[in-house]
C-alpha positions in Angstrom: 148.8 90.9 106.1 150.2 87.5 105.1 153.5 87.0 106.9 156.5 84.9 106.1 158.7 84.9 109.2 162.4 84.2 109.0 164.3 83.6 112.2 167.9 82.9 113.2 168.9 79.2 113.1 171.3 79.8 116.0 168.6 80.7 118.4 166.0 78.0 117.5 167.2 75.8 120.4 166.3 78.4 123.0 163.4 80.3 121.4 160.2 78.9 120.2 159.2 82.2 118.6 156.3 82.7 121.1 157.1 86.4 121.5 157.1 86.9 117.7 153.7 85.2 117.5 152.4 87.2 120.5 153.3 90.6 119.0 151.7 89.6 115.7 148.6 88.5 117.5 148.3 91.6 119.7 149.6 93.9 116.9 152.2 95.4 119.1 155.7 96.7 118.4 156.6 96.0 114.8 153.0 95.3 114.0 151.5 98.4 115.7 149.0 100.1 113.4 148.4 97.1 111.2 144.7 97.1 110.5 144.4 93.8 108.6 144.3 90.4 110.1 147.8 89.0 110.4 148.1 85.5 109.0 151.3 83.5 109.2 152.0 81.8 105.8 155.2 80.2 107.0 158.1 80.3 109.4 161.6 79.2 108.6 165.1 79.8 109.7 167.8 81.7 107.7 169.5 78.3 107.2 172.5 79.2 109.3 175.3 81.6 108.8 175.7 83.6 106.6 171.9 83.4 105.9 172.0 82.7 102.2 169.0 80.3 102.4 166.9 83.1 103.8 166.6 84.5 100.3 165.2 81.3 98.6 163.0 80.7 101.7 161.5 84.2 101.5 160.8 83.7 97.7 159.1 80.4 98.5 156.9 82.0 101.2 156.0 84.7 98.7 155.0 82.0 96.1 152.8 80.5 98.8 151.0 83.8 99.5 153.1 86.0 101.8 152.9 89.7 101.1 155.2 90.6 104.0 158.6 89.0 104.9 159.6 89.6 108.5 163.1 89.1 109.8 162.6 88.2 113.5 164.3 90.2 116.2 166.8 87.3 116.8 168.4 88.3 113.5 168.3 92.0 113.6 168.4 92.7 117.4 170.0 89.6 118.8 167.1 88.6 121.0 167.4 86.5 123.2 171.2 86.0 123.1 172.2 89.6 122.8 174.1 89.1 119.5 172.6 90.5 116.3 173.4 88.7 113.1 176.5 90.2 111.4 174.8 89.3 108.1 171.4 90.9 108.8 171.7 93.9 106.5 173.1 91.9 103.6 170.4 89.3 104.1 167.7 91.9 104.1 169.1 93.6 101.0 169.3 90.3 99.1 165.7 89.4 100.1 164.5 92.8 99.0 166.2 92.4 95.6 164.9 88.9 95.0 161.2 89.3 96.1 160.7 92.8 94.6 159.2 96.1 95.7 155.6 94.8 96.0 156.6 92.7 99.0 156.8 94.5 102.4 159.9 93.8 104.5 159.8 94.2 108.3 163.2 94.0 110.0 162.2 93.1 113.5 159.3 91.7 115.6 159.9 92.8 119.2 
């Protein structure tokens, strides 16, 4: 699995994505059952509200080899600030439409 990770720009100041990396490395939570090696192709933020840059950034990571786009839990579950992105579902839908059905989308990490 070749992952392109997209995270919330608002939480970058307080979260260095270590838990996202840990669950990928140990194949826990969102990555449970993954048999293949997990390789991180890239990590980027959504670009800030309302997350429009997430789409072009996901496309670029796919061009660079990602077969899976992961929306970090800071976007979909609000970790660590307890406030999920109000644009998460729209962002996910836009990414799915742009990258196509051959790319897997995971909507959380931990």
